[in-house]
N, C-alpha and C positions, 0 to 999 in steps of 0.2 A: 315805591318800595315793593309794590305787587309786581311790576314789571321786572324788577331786579331779582325777585324771588322766582318768577316764571323762567327768567333767563338762566338763573343759577340751576333750577331744576332740569331745564332742557339741556344745559351743558353737562350735568351729571348723568343724564339719561344718554346723551351721545357718548360720554366718555365710558359709560358702562357697557353700551353697545360695541364700541370699538374695542374694549378690553375682551369681551366675550368672543368677538370676532377673531382677534388675535390668538386667544387661548384656543380656539377651535382649529385655526390654522397650524398652530404649534403642535397640538394633538395629532392632527392628520400628517404633519411632516415626521413626527415621531413614530407613528404607526407605520408610515412608508419606509422610514429608515430601518425600523425593526425587521419588517418584513424582508427588505433587501439584505440586511445582515444575516438573517436566518437562511435565507436562500444561499448566501454566499458560504456560510458555514457548512450547510449540508453538502453544497458542491465540492468544497475542499475535503470534507469527511469522506465523500464518495470517491474522490481521486486518491485520497490516502489509502483507502481500503483496496482500491484497484491495484495501486502500486505495491501495497503489502502482499496481495494475493500473487501478483506477477512475480515479485521477488521470491515468495515461498515456491511457486512452481518451478522457477529457475533453480533454486537451491535443491529441490527435489530431483530435478533432471540431472543436475550436476552429481548428486549422490548416486543416482542410479547408473550414470556413466561411469563413476568411479568403481562401483561395485562391479559392473560389466568388465571394466578393465582388470580389476583384481581377479575375477574369476578366468579371464582369458590368460593371464599372466600364470595363475596357478595350473591351468590346463597345459600351457606351453612347457612349464617347468616338469609337470608329470610326464609329458610326452618325451622330453629331453632325458629324464630319468630312465624311461623305458628304453630308449635308444642306448644309452650307456650300458644298461644291463645286458640288452642283446649283444652289444659290442663286446663286453666282458665275456660273456658266454662263449661267443665265437673265438676270441682269442684263447680262452681256456681250452676249447676243444683243439684249436690248432697246436697249442703247446703240448697237449696230451699226445696228439698224433706225431708230433716231431720227437717227442720222447720215446716213442715206440721204436 
């Protein structure tokens, strides 16, 4: 009976040690997985931020291009109006000269 009790206690001790070892390994794996997941998340956030900033930069550049094109169009139209006014003035003068 004494041997059986010792054997039982030894088995329980071994089972406890095995359980603690398994729990330690599981904890280490969990910590490693959490670390990897955190790194991956940070990497993804960094990439998303960079893409967002790139998109904003492109949008800003497009807006500036459109504003420049608008200004160029307005200046072209103003120049055209000036040419028309000059042309009309010259026509008016010619008409007045012909009339005399």
